[in-house]
N, C-alpha and C positions, 0 to 999 in steps of 0.2 A: 728201706733195701737201699743198696750202692745204684746208680746208675747205671753200671755196666753188668749186674747182674739184670737187671730190667730190657737192656737191651738182647740181651743174652735170652732170658726167657724167652723175647718177641718172637726171635728167629728162632728158638727153637720149635714154639708154638706151631708158626710158617712151613718153616721148611729151612728157610734160607738163611747163607751163610752167611758171615761178615766179612764187609770186604777187609777186614786186616787181616781177615788169617788165612788170604793168599797170601804167597809168597814170592817178592819181586824175581824179578830176571839181575843181573848183574850187567852193565855193560860191556859189551863186545857179542862175540858170537855162540859162547857158551849160554847152557842154561844155571842156575847157583845148584842144581845137583850133578852138575857134573865132576866140581871141583871147589875144596876148600885149603886156600888160605895159596900156595907156590904149589901145587899137585892138582894136575890138569887131566885127565879120562879121554882119552885119542881115539882107543881102540878099546872094544868091549865085544866079547864071543861069550859064552860057555867057556868056562875055564882058562878065559886070556885077556887078557887088558892091559894096555898101555899106557903110562902115563907118560907125562912131559912136568916137566921143571919149567912152567914158566918163571919167574925169577931171576933176578943177579949172585943170590948166594946159591950153595951149596943146600940140597934139604936132602931130608928122609921120607918118604914117603911111602904109603900104601895103598890099597883099594879095598872098599868093605863091601863083601861078600854076604853074608850074612850077621843076624849080633851074635852069635857063639864064638864065630870061627872069621879070622883077615888074616889074609899073609903074612909073611917076615916083612916087617921094613924096609929096603932099599937107600942106598945115594943114591942121590941123581947132584949131577954136576949144572949150572944154569946153561938152559937152551937142552937142555940132552934128556932123553929117553928111554924109559925101560921099561920090559914084559916081565908082568906076572903072574903066573900058570896056579892051576887046579884041578883038582879033581871036578870034571866038570858036569859031575851029574847035583855041585854045589849051586851051577848055571851059571848068568853073568855076575856083572861086578853091578853099585849100584852107584857108588862115588868113589873118586879118590880123598885122599888125604894128605896132610903130613901132618909123621909123629916122629 
């Protein structure tokens, strides 16, 4: 049996979570879940989110609303922000990402 399997089995029995399972935050003020690549989620409410391009080149980005549907990608110039809207019954965005 591999050492990783032994550790995972031991952790499952004791109910402990391995430290490696935690996702470290990137440096800066935003948690890792709020941006992927150059797209940074800067505002978020039910049915509305704002995304800022934090890089120095043009990007296309959107937000993740749920696993089956996300708003269409929009072009964002460096340092600029765009707003995405959707039916508020879908809730809030989970994060922004480049597309």
